[in-house]
N, C-alpha and C positions, 0 to 999 in steps of 0.2 A: 415221757411217760403218758402225759395227757394226750398227745397226738396218737400214740399207739392205741389207747382206749377208744378214741374216736373212730379210727379206722376199723377196729374190731366190731364196733357197734354198727357201722355202716354196712359191712359185708354180712353180718349176722341178720340184719333186717331185710336182706334181699335186694337192696338198692343196686342199681347198675354201676359197675366200676367206671371211673372216668375214662373216656376214650383217649388214646394216645394220638397226638397230632404230629404232623411233619413240621419242619422248621418254618415253612411258609404258612402254618396254621391249618392246613388241610388234613383231613383224616386219611390214613392209608387205604389203598384199594382193598376190597375184600379178596380172599385167596381163592377165587374161582374165575374161570375164563369161559368164553363162548367159542365153540368150534363148529365147522361145517363148510362145505364147498362154496356156499353163498356168503360166507362171513369174511369180512376184511376190515381194514382200518377205515375210519371215517375221514377220508382225505378232504381237507378243506372245511371240515366240521369240528365240533368239540366233543363228540361222543367217543366212548371207548371202543365201540365196535359198530359195524355197519352191516346190515343184512339186505342184500339186493335181491328182491323177488323177481326182477326182470319183467318181461312182457307176459301178462296173464290175460286170458280171454275173459271178457265181461261175464259175470255171473258163473264163473267156473273157478273153484278154489284151487290154490296151490300151496302146499306145505313142504318147505325144504327140509332136508336132513340136518338137524341141529342138535348140539350136545352142550350141556353144562358140565364142566370138568372141575372137580375139587382138587386144589393144589395143596390142601392141608391134610395132616394125618388125623384130623378129628372130623366128626360129622358137621355138616353145615345145613342150615335151613335157609333157603333162598326164597324171597318173596318180592312181589312188586312193591315199589316204594310209594306209589301213588294210586290213582284210580285205575280201574281195569282198562285194558287196551281198547281203544276205540276203533270202530269200523273205518275202513274195510279190513283191518287187521284183527286177529282174535287170538287169545291165549286161554285155553280151556281151564287151566289151573293157575292160580296166582301164588301158589306156594309149593316148593319142591325141596325135598330133603336129599342131600348128597352124602353118600357114605364116605368114609375116609379115603382120600385119593381115588374117589369113584368118578364115573362118567355116566350121566343120566340124560336120556333124550329130552329135548325141549320142544313142545308142540306150539308153533306159531304159524298161522295160515294167513293167506292174503286172498280175498275174494272181492275184486272190485265190482261195484254196482253200476259203474259208468266208465266211460273212456277218460283217459287223462292220467297225470302223474300224481302219486300220493307219497307223503313224507311225514313221518312223526318220530318222536323220540320217547322211549320208555326207560325206566330206571329200576334196577334190582338192588336189594339190600339184604344183609344178613345180620345175625346177632354178633355182638362183639365190637371191639373198638375199630370199626371200619367205616369207610365212606360208602358210596354207591357205585355201581357199574351202570353206565348209560349205553343204550343201544339205539342206533338210528335205523328205522324201518323205511325202505323205499320200494316202490313198485309202480308199474304202469299198466293201466287197463286198456285193452285194445279190442276192436271188433273181431269176430271170428275169422272173417276173410283176411284180415291183416296178418294172421298167423303164418300164411304162406308167402314165400319169397321166390321169385324166379331168378335164374341166373345161368352162368356158364361155368364149367370147370376148366381152369387153366393151370396146368402142371399140378393138378391135385387140389388147387385152391378154388373155393367158390367165389365167383365174382358176381355180385348182384346186378340184375338187369336194370339200367337206368333209361332205356329207350326201347324201341322195338327190337326184337331178336332178328338179326339179319342172316338169312340162309344164303349159301354161296350163289353168286351169279352163275347161271346155268344156261347153256345153249338150248335152243328149241329142239325138241325130240331127244334130248339127253336127260339125265337125272342126277341128282345129288342128294346127300343125306346130311343132316345136322341134328345136334342134340340140344334141347332146352331142358334145364334141370329145375327142380322145385324142392324146397326144404321147408321145414316147420321151425319158425324162429320164436315161437311162444314156449312157455313153460308147461303147457298142457299138450298131451297127445291129441292129434286130430285124425279123423278118418276121411280118406279120399273115396268118394262114391262113384265119380264119373269124370272122364277126361275126354274132350272132343273139340273139334273145330266148331265155332259158333255157326258158320254157314259153310256147307260143302261146296268147294270150288274145284273145277277140273284143273289138274296140274299141281295141287298141293294136298297132301294127306298126312295123317298122324299115325305113327306106328308105335310099337312097343308091346310089352307084356300086358295082356288084359288084366284089369283089376279083378280081384276075387268077388264072388257074389255078394259078400257082406261088406265089401270095401277094403281098402288098404289102410292100416293104421300107421301113421307117420310119427316117428319118435320126436320128442321135443328137443329144444335147444340146438337145432341144426345138426343133430347127430346122424341123420340119415338123408340121402338124396334119392329122388325118384327121377328117372330119365324119361323124357318125352321126345321120341325120335320123329323128325319131320322128313318126309320125302317130297322133293321138289322136282317136277318134270314139266316145264313150261310147254304149252302148245303153241304160243305165239310170243313175239318179242314185245313184252310189256311188263309193267310192274304188277306183281302179285302181292296181295295183302290179305291177312285173315287174323282172327282172334282165337287163341287157344283158351278154352274155358275149363276150369277145374271146379267141380262141385264136391262138397264135403260136409262134415258135421263135427261140432265140438263135442267134448266129453258129455255134455248135458243135452246132446242131440239138437243143438241149435244149428240149423242149416246155414251154409255160407257159399259164396261164389267168388272165384278169383280168376282174372283173365290177364293175358299178355298178348300183345300184338306181334305178328311175325311178318316179315317182308322179304321178297326176293325179286331179282331182275331176270327176266327171260331174255337170253341173248339171241343173236341173229339179226336179220334185216329189219330195220325200223326206218322206213323211207319217208322223207318229206320233200316236196318239190315246190319250187318258186318260179313262176306263179303256180298256184295250185289249180288253176282253171285256164284253159285256152279256148279262144273263140276264133275259129278259122274263117268265119264269115262266109261270103259267097265265093265259091271256087269255080272258075270257068271250066267248061267241058274240056277234058283231056289236058287240063292245066295243072300245075303243082304250086302249092303255097306252103312255105316252111316257117314255122315258129319255133323259137328256142326256149328252153327252160332248164333250170338247174335242179338236180336232185341230190340230196345228201343222206347218208346212213348214220343215224345216231344210235344204232344198236350196239350190243356188246359183241365185238368180234375179236376173239383171242388171237394173239400173234401166231402166225404160221397156219392159220385156218385158210380154207379154200376161199378165194375172192368171191363175193356175191355180186351177181350181174342183174342189173335192172333191164328188163325187156319192155320196150314200148311198142305197142302194136296199133295200127290204124283202126283195128276193130274195137279198141277200148274207147268208145265214144260216149259212154254214159257219163253223167255228172260224176266227177272224181270225188273220192272221200277226202275228208280233211284230216291232216296229220299235224302234230305239233312241229313247229319249226325247230331246226337244229343248227348249230354253228359248226358242224363237222365239215370236212373238206368236200368239195363237189365230187359227185360220182361220175356224171356224164351228162351230155346234152343229147337231145333227140329231135327228130323231125317227124312230121306226120303228113302223109299224102292222102288226099281224098279220092279213092278210086270210084269212078262213076258207076260202073257195073254193079259193084258191091253195094253202093249206096242205094241203088234202085231196088235191089233184091231184098235187103235186110230192113224191112219196114217195122220190125218188132223192137228195134233198139229205142230206148227211152230218150227222147229229146236230144238227138245228136246235134252237136253245135254246127256241123257242116250241112245239115239238112234244112235249107232255108227256102 
């Protein structure tokens, strides 16, 4: 009878009823949960939920779609259990009322003021005999240019570029086309304002649909790919290289620049000779002197193509150009004869080795 009176007085005085505890002494979790596409379990951590804000451009806020869901058939008032959320995360309201079995949006944003990873834990509580719900907030601040990623599409999958984009090896006076793709990996939409080769070079050009006058808005989270088509038509057998430059703006009009290198090999003859210089010395009148040399072709010559012939003429008496040496198989040897009549007539040749 005494205990009954004591309980009656306690409740009548408005005191909070004792909270029920679990067998391990902990209070039961409050009857609400957090939902949203960026919400998941805090793997490896001790929080009840984890919100991953992903990569967000510095000084550009991102607010994911989040909901507090009441699992009880009575109203709940949910509030922060401690101090307000600290920067770079923010929560406009620290108290939210959930109707019975209701679902209410939760506004939490992430606006990094610097590059780097951010991680904090907040807690929510409600009235009644319940404990707290803890939520880990994580996000990464990135520069605007890092929002873009170059790559290739292979069987519909985006493969990030980890080196220069290689255009197909192409024969001289032929052409080939290849595609370089770009996507936005940040949580913010970005606008592409210009795409070009950094330096215009003969034999390599950029094609594709021109950007609109106001730029092309590229959706976040890699949802959209933009194709940059490259045309390669080498004029000589050598290595071609250029940088593709993409200019754009973040949502707050912060300009950025992103670039990717592209390379291609021009096929055809690429001749090197050993020795690369011949000195015929003094040749007696109406006499012949023969020197031998070996030439190799290190160019890209596809199987089945027409053999390439190296012509050696006695008129080619100017100092030879220097070519990189190659370990390809010998092409042929040649001899040179110094014709006396031609030597006397052609005095415009620059420093002929046989004119002594």
